[in-house]
C-alpha positions as CSV (number, residue, x, y, z in Angstrom):
1,X,-42.5,28.3,-48.9
2,X,-39.9,26.8,-46.4
3,X,-37.9,23.7,-47.4
4,X,-37.9,20.8,-45.0
5,X,-34.5,20.5,-43.2
6,X,-32.8,17.1,-43.3
7,X,-30.3,15.7,-40.8
8,X,-26.9,16.5,-42.3
9,X,-25.3,13.4,-43.8
10,X,-21.8,14.6,-42.8
11,X,-22.8,14.8,-39.1
12,X,-24.3,11.3,-39.2
13,X,-21.0,10.0,-40.6
14,X,-19.0,11.8,-38.0
15,X,-21.1,10.3,-35.2
16,X,-20.8,6.8,-36.6
17,X,-17.1,7.1,-37.0
18,X,-16.8,8.4,-33.4
19,X,-18.8,5.4,-32.1
20,X,-16.7,2.9,-34.0
21,X,-13.5,4.5,-32.7
22,X,-14.7,4.4,-29.1
23,X,-15.7,0.7,-29.4
24,X,-12.4,-0.2,-31.1
25,X,-10.4,1.4,-28.3
26,X,-12.4,-0.2,-25.5
27,X,-12.2,-3.7,-27.1
28,X,-8.6,-3.9,-27.9
29,X,-7.1,-6.3,-25.4
30,X,-4.1,-5.0,-23.4
31,X,-1.7,-7.6,-24.7
32,X,-1.8,-5.9,-28.2
33,X,0.0,-3.0,-26.6
34,X,3.1,-5.1,-26.2
35,X,4.0,-4.1,-29.7
36,X,3.7,-0.4,-29.1
37,X,6.7,1.7,-28.0
38,X,6.9,1.8,-24.2
39,X,6.6,5.2,-22.6
40,X,9.3,6.2,-20.3
41,X,8.2,7.5,-17.0
42,X,9.3,11.1,-16.7
43,X,11.6,11.9,-13.8
44,X,10.0,13.9,-11.0
45,X,11.9,16.9,-9.9
46,X,13.5,16.6,-6.5
47,X,11.5,18.6,-4.0
48,X,12.5,19.2,-0.4
49,X,10.7,17.1,2.1
50,X,9.6,19.5,4.8
51,X,7.8,17.2,7.3
52,X,5.9,19.1,9.9
53,X,6.1,18.0,13.5
54,X,2.4,19.0,13.8
55,X,-0.1,16.3,13.4
56,X,-3.1,17.8,11.6
57,X,-6.5,16.3,11.4
58,X,-6.8,13.9,8.4
59,X,-9.8,14.5,6.2
60,X,-12.5,11.8,6.3
61,X,-12.0,9.2,3.6
62,X,-14.7,7.9,1.3
63,X,-15.9,4.4,2.3
64,X,-14.2,1.4,0.6
65,X,-15.7,0.8,-2.8
66,X,-14.0,-2.5,-3.6
67,X,-16.7,-4.9,-2.6
68,X,-20.4,-5.1,-2.2
69,X,-20.2,-7.1,1.0
70,X,-21.3,-5.5,4.2
71,X,-18.7,-4.3,6.5
72,X,-18.2,-2.5,9.8
73,X,-15.3,-0.6,11.2
74,X,-13.5,-1.3,14.5
75,X,-12.6,1.5,16.8
76,X,-10.0,3.9,15.5
77,X,-6.5,2.8,16.6
78,X,-4.5,4.9,18.9
79,X,-2.2,7.5,17.5
80,X,1.6,7.1,17.9
81,X,3.2,9.1,20.6
82,X,6.2,10.6,18.9
83,X,9.3,10.2,20.9
84,X,5.5,-21.7,5.7
85,X,3.3,-21.5,3.6
86,X,-0.4,-22.3,3.0
87,X,0.5,-25.8,1.9
88,X,-1.8,-28.7,1.9
89,X,-0.7,-31.2,4.6
90,X,1.3,-34.1,3.2
91,X,2.1,-36.7,5.8
92,X,4.5,-38.6,3.5
93,X,8.2,-38.0,3.8
94,X,9.9,-37.4,0.4
95,X,12.4,-40.1,-0.6
96,X,16.0,-39.2,0.4
97,X,15.0,-36.7,3.1
98,X,15.3,-37.4,6.8
99,X,12.4,-36.8,9.1
100,X,13.2,-34.0,11.6
101,X,12.8,-34.7,15.3
102,X,9.3,-33.3,16.2
103,X,10.2,-33.2,19.8
104,X,7.2,-32.2,21.9
105,X,5.6,-30.2,19.0
106,X,1.9,-30.2,19.1
107,X,-0.5,-29.2,16.3
108,X,-1.3,-25.5,16.5
109,X,-5.0,-25.9,16.0
110,X,-7.7,-28.5,16.0
111,X,-7.1,-29.2,12.3
112,X,-3.3,-29.4,12.8
113,X,-3.0,-26.8,10.0
114,X,0.3,-26.6,8.3
115,X,2.0,-29.2,10.6
116,X,2.3,-32.8,9.5
117,X,2.2,-35.3,12.3
118,X,6.0,-35.6,12.1
119,X,6.1,-31.9,12.9
120,X,7.1,-28.8,11.0
121,X,5.9,-25.6,9.4
122,X,6.9,-25.3,5.7
123,X,9.9,-23.0,5.2
124,X,10.4,-22.0,1.6
125,X,13.5,-21.1,-0.4
126,X,13.4,-20.9,-4.2
127,X,9.9,-22.3,-4.1
128,X,10.8,-25.5,-2.2
129,X,10.4,-26.2,1.5
130,X,13.8,-26.6,3.0
131,X,12.5,-29.1,5.6
132,X,10.5,-31.6,3.5
133,X,11.3,-30.7,-0.1
134,X,7.7,-30.0,-1.2
135,X,6.5,-27.2,-3.4
136,X,3.8,-24.8,-2.1
137,X,0.1,-25.6,-2.6
138,X,-2.2,-22.6,-2.4
139,X,-5.7,-21.8,-1.1
140,X,-8.1,-20.9,-3.9
141,X,-11.2,-20.2,-1.7
142,X,-11.9,-19.3,1.9
143,X,-9.2,-19.8,4.4
144,X,-9.8,-22.2,7.3
145,X,-12.2,-20.4,9.6
146,X,-9.7,-20.4,12.4
147,X,-7.8,-17.7,10.6
148,X,-10.8,-15.3,10.8
149,X,-11.1,-15.7,14.6
150,X,-9.5,-13.4,17.2
151,X,-6.5,-14.7,19.0
152,X,-5.2,-13.8,22.4
153,X,-1.8,-13.0,20.8
154,X,-2.9,-9.9,18.8
155,X,-0.6,-7.4,17.2
156,X,-1.1,-3.7,17.6
157,X,-2.0,-1.0,15.0
158,X,-0.7,2.5,15.4
159,X,-1.8,5.6,13.4
160,X,0.7,8.1,12.3
161,X,-0.4,11.5,10.9
162,X,1.9,13.9,9.0
163,X,2.1,16.9,6.7
164,X,4.2,16.6,3.6
165,X,5.1,18.5,0.4
166,X,2.5,18.3,-2.4
167,X,4.9,16.7,-4.9
168,X,2.6,16.7,-8.0
169,X,2.2,20.5,-8.1
170,X,5.5,21.4,-6.4
171,X,4.2,23.7,-3.7
172,X,1.9,23.5,-0.7
173,X,1.4,20.5,1.6
174,X,-0.9,17.6,2.0
175,X,-2.2,16.1,5.3
176,X,-1.6,12.3,5.1
177,X,-1.4,9.3,7.4
178,X,-0.5,5.6,7.5
179,X,-1.2,2.7,9.9
180,X,1.6,0.6,11.2
181,X,0.9,-3.0,12.4
182,X,3.4,-4.4,14.9
183,X,3.2,-8.2,15.5
184,X,2.5,-9.6,18.9
185,X,5.6,-9.6,21.1
186,X,7.3,-7.0,18.9
187,X,10.9,-6.7,20.2
188,X,13.1,-3.7,19.5
189,X,16.2,-5.8,19.9
190,X,15.5,-7.9,16.8
191,X,15.1,-6.8,13.2
192,X,11.8,-7.3,11.3
193,X,10.8,-7.5,7.7
194,X,8.5,-4.8,6.4
195,X,5.5,-5.2,4.1
196,X,3.8,-2.1,2.6
197,X,0.2,-2.8,1.7
198,X,-1.7,-0.4,-0.5
199,X,-5.5,-0.2,-0.5
200,X,-7.8,0.0,-3.6
201,X,-10.0,2.8,-4.9
202,X,-12.1,4.5,-2.2
203,X,-10.1,2.8,0.6
204,X,-7.9,4.2,3.3
205,X,-5.3,3.2,5.9
206,X,-7.8,1.0,7.7
207,X,-8.8,-1.2,4.7
208,X,-6.1,-3.8,5.0
209,X,-5.9,-3.9,8.8
210,X,-8.9,-2.6,10.8
211,X,-12.0,-2.8,8.7
212,X,-14.3,-5.8,9.1
213,X,-16.0,-7.4,6.1
214,X,-19.1,-9.5,6.6
215,X,-19.7,-12.8,4.8
216,X,-23.0,-13.9,6.5
217,X,-23.6,-16.9,4.3
218,X,-20.3,-18.4,5.6
219,X,-20.7,-17.1,9.1
220,X,-17.5,-15.2,8.7
221,X,-16.2,-11.7,9.6
222,X,-12.9,-10.9,8.0
223,X,-10.3,-8.5,9.4
224,X,-6.8,-8.3,8.1
225,X,-5.2,-7.7,11.5
226,X,-6.8,-10.9,12.8
227,X,-5.6,-12.9,9.8
228,X,-2.0,-11.7,10.3
229,X,-2.2,-12.4,14.0
230,X,-3.1,-16.0,13.3
231,X,-0.5,-16.4,10.6
232,X,2.3,-15.2,12.8
233,X,1.1,-17.1,15.9
234,X,1.0,-20.3,13.9
235,X,4.4,-19.8,12.3
236,X,3.0,-19.7,8.7
237,X,5.5,-16.9,7.9
238,X,8.0,-14.7,9.7
239,X,6.3,-12.0,11.7
240,X,6.7,-8.6,10.0
241,X,5.9,-4.9,10.3
242,X,3.0,-4.0,8.0
243,X,2.6,-0.4,6.8
244,X,-0.7,0.8,5.2
245,X,-0.5,4.3,3.7
246,X,-3.3,6.4,2.2
247,X,-3.0,6.9,-1.6
248,X,-5.7,9.5,-2.3
249,X,-4.9,13.2,-1.9
250,X,-8.2,15.2,-1.3
251,X,-6.8,18.4,-2.6
252,X,-5.7,17.0,-6.0
253,X,-8.0,14.4,-7.7
254,X,-6.8,11.7,-10.0
255,X,-4.9,8.4,-9.9
256,X,-1.8,9.8,-11.6
257,X,-1.3,12.6,-9.1
258,X,-2.0,10.2,-6.2
259,X,0.6,7.8,-7.5
260,X,3.3,10.5,-7.9
261,X,2.5,11.7,-4.4
262,X,2.7,8.3,-2.7
263,X,5.7,7.0,-4.6
264,X,7.8,9.9,-3.4
265,X,6.4,9.8,0.1
266,X,7.5,6.1,0.3
267,X,11.1,7.1,-0.7
268,X,11.5,10.3,1.1
269,X,9.4,10.0,4.2
270,X,7.5,6.7,5.0
271,X,10.2,4.1,4.7
272,X,12.9,6.4,6.4
273,X,10.4,7.1,9.2
274,X,9.7,3.3,9.7
275,X,13.4,2.6,9.7
276,X,14.1,5.3,12.2
277,X,11.3,4.5,14.7
278,X,11.1,0.7,14.4
279,X,13.5,-2.2,14.3
280,X,14.0,-3.2,10.7
281,X,16.9,-4.7,8.7
282,X,18.0,-1.2,7.6
283,X,21.0,0.0,9.6
284,X,19.5,3.5,9.7
285,X,17.0,5.7,7.9
286,X,19.2,6.7,5.0
287,X,18.3,5.7,1.4
288,X,21.7,3.9,1.2
289,X,20.7,1.7,4.2
290,X,17.2,1.1,2.9
291,X,18.6,0.0,-0.5
292,X,21.0,-2.3,1.3
293,X,18.1,-3.9,3.2
294,X,16.0,-4.2,0.0
295,X,15.6,-8.0,0.4
296,X,13.6,-7.4,3.6
297,X,11.1,-5.0,2.2
298,X,8.0,-6.0,0.2
299,X,5.3,-4.0,-1.6
300,X,1.7,-5.3,-2.2
301,X,-1.6,-3.9,-3.3
302,X,-5.1,-4.6,-4.6
303,X,-6.9,-3.1,-7.6
304,X,-5.7,0.5,-7.8
305,X,-3.2,-0.5,-5.2
306,X,-1.9,-3.2,-7.6
307,X,-1.4,-0.5,-10.3
308,X,0.6,1.4,-7.7
309,X,2.8,-1.7,-7.1
310,X,3.9,-1.4,-10.8
311,X,3.8,2.3,-11.4
312,X,4.8,3.7,-8.0
313,X,6.9,0.7,-6.8
314,X,8.7,-1.1,-9.7
315,X,9.1,2.0,-11.9
316,X,10.2,4.4,-9.2
317,X,11.2,2.4,-6.1
318,X,12.5,-0.8,-7.5
319,X,15.8,-0.3,-5.5
320,X,13.9,-0.3,-2.2
321,X,11.7,-3.4,-2.5
322,X,12.8,-7.0,-3.2
323,X,9.4,-8.7,-3.3
324,X,6.1,-7.7,-4.9
325,X,2.4,-8.9,-4.7
326,X,-0.2,-7.4,-7.0
327,X,-3.9,-8.5,-6.8
328,X,-6.6,-7.7,-9.4
329,X,-4.5,-5.3,-11.5
330,X,-1.4,-4.9,-13.6
331,X,-0.6,-1.4,-14.8
332,X,0.8,-1.8,-18.3
333,X,3.6,-4.3,-17.6
334,X,5.4,-3.5,-20.9
335,X,6.1,0.0,-19.6
336,X,7.3,-1.3,-16.2
337,X,9.7,-3.8,-17.9
338,X,11.1,-1.1,-20.1
339,X,11.9,1.1,-17.0
340,X,13.5,-1.8,-15.1
341,X,15.6,-3.1,-18.0
342,X,16.5,0.0,-20.0
343,X,15.5,3.4,-18.4
344,X,16.7,3.4,-14.8
345,X,20.4,2.6,-14.7
346,X,20.3,1.8,-11.0
347,X,17.6,-0.9,-11.6
348,X,19.3,-2.9,-14.3
349,X,21.3,-5.2,-12.0
350,X,18.5,-5.8,-9.5
351,X,16.2,-8.8,-9.4
352,X,13.1,-9.9,-7.5
353,X,13.0,-12.4,-4.7
354,X,9.3,-13.0,-5.1
355,X,6.6,-11.9,-7.6
356,X,3.1,-13.0,-6.7
357,X,-0.1,-12.1,-8.6
358,X,-3.8,-13.2,-8.5
359,X,-7.4,-12.1,-9.0
360,X,-10.9,-13.3,-8.5
361,X,-12.4,-16.0,-10.8
362,X,-15.9,-14.6,-11.1
363,X,-16.8,-11.1,-12.4
364,X,-13.4,-9.7,-11.5
365,X,-12.8,-7.4,-14.5
366,X,-9.1,-7.4,-13.7
367,X,-8.6,-11.1,-13.9
368,X,-7.4,-11.2,-17.5
369,X,-5.3,-8.1,-17.2
370,X,-3.6,-9.6,-14.1
371,X,-2.8,-12.8,-16.0
372,X,-1.5,-11.0,-19.1
373,X,0.8,-8.8,-16.9
374,X,2.1,-11.9,-15.1
375,X,2.9,-13.7,-18.3
376,X,4.6,-10.6,-19.8
377,X,6.9,-10.4,-16.8
378,X,7.9,-14.0,-17.1
379,X,8.6,-13.6,-20.8
380,X,10.7,-10.4,-20.4
381,X,12.5,-10.7,-17.0
382,X,14.7,-13.8,-17.2
383,X,15.3,-13.9,-13.5
384,X,11.6,-14.6,-12.9
385,X,10.9,-18.4,-13.0
386,X,7.5,-19.8,-12.4
387,X,7.4,-22.0,-9.3
388,X,10.7,-20.7,-8.1
389,X,10.2,-17.0,-7.4
390,X,7.0,-16.2,-9.4
391,X,3.4,-17.4,-9.0
392,X,0.0,-16.5,-10.3
393,X,-3.0,-17.9,-8.3
394,X,-6.6,-17.0,-8.9
395,X,-9.1,-17.3,-6.0
396,X,-12.8,-18.2,-6.2
397,X,-14.7,-14.9,-5.8
398,X,-15.2,-11.5,-7.4
399,X,-13.4,-8.2,-7.0
400,X,-13.6,-8.5,-3.2
401,X,-11.9,-8.9,0.1
402,X,-12.3,-12.6,0.5
403,X,-10.1,-13.0,-2.6
404,X,-7.4,-10.5,-1.5
405,X,-7.1,-11.9,2.0
406,X,-6.5,-15.3,0.5
407,X,-4.0,-13.8,-1.9
408,X,-1.9,-12.2,0.8
409,X,-2.1,-15.4,2.9
410,X,-0.7,-17.3,-0.1
411,X,2.0,-14.7,-0.8
412,X,3.4,-13.9,2.6
413,X,5.1,-17.2,3.3
414,X,7.0,-16.9,0.0
415,X,8.1,-13.3,0.6
416,X,9.0,-13.7,4.2
417,X,9.4,-17.5,5.0
418,X,9.2,-18.5,8.7
């Protein structure tokens, strides 16, 4: 007669323990990790940077997965031929400050955005307008609708394709590309600031500049290029060159490998290429010249791109960027601070001109992490002072583009004042 088999008690205990361990790991808030020993980012071996003159076809990218809003894509940009701040208007004049002569200045829009009737755009230094003495006031919702409308002074977007070493594995090559936005009236005879903007998971080189995001309830179509066109036309900030690279590498999956790849591309190819082919504050395309022009280069990103700002920017290229903007993401700031303060000798005497973070206020799973990271930086990097060169501004919305476009609108006048 067979005995009835019972479910082993030891197996039940093991399953319960595994479940408890999984929940514990998932629920521990990130700020508890402050007390853990920071991991040092291992140095990456120096690989040669054989850049092919051939421009291969770039694999199709997956559609942007950052938002549930509908979007459409504009026509693909042409390939390169190789050869003030969002402040709320205050009509009052601060005591002790003279009123500048407005001359024949007229409001730049029907709403007179950004220009008091006595006539100026805010120009910020150390968090204070040098014209009127006011601190910045930020948008926390949709921008004025005029910033979503096409202007007849539109910048141009150029696509550059290239082939480059596969850094994570040390052999082979990847086919990559980046978009370059040149502001209206771009002039080779004058230097421009450079902003590198990194997309989020599932995005590509078009996400920040060319793609169109529909908000039908508001009657709005959002396109980053159009927003930048309007900001520069209205004098909200200094016109700049905007570079939008691709992070993902189709031949090698994973965020870590993609970060290693892009962080070295920035240093060894992308920034030198931009400095060589466009007019920037770098004297030439050498690393020494790029480092010397650090104050005129900024790095920003959203979601996975925000993680890159910390991991691929601050931990690896802190000597190349003077300002940073990270939206809806943080990337273990305690590790970043350790690298900046203790690990990389070349980074220890460097500071930040501007550090700007933000996230959505509704169902943005990165909101708390972004806030925690911001507070940790203020606590451990003494040169960061809230309201002087550091700001955290949450925007009404979810993990979506209407939040991130408002974020960059708020940040740009502080990184590159008019």
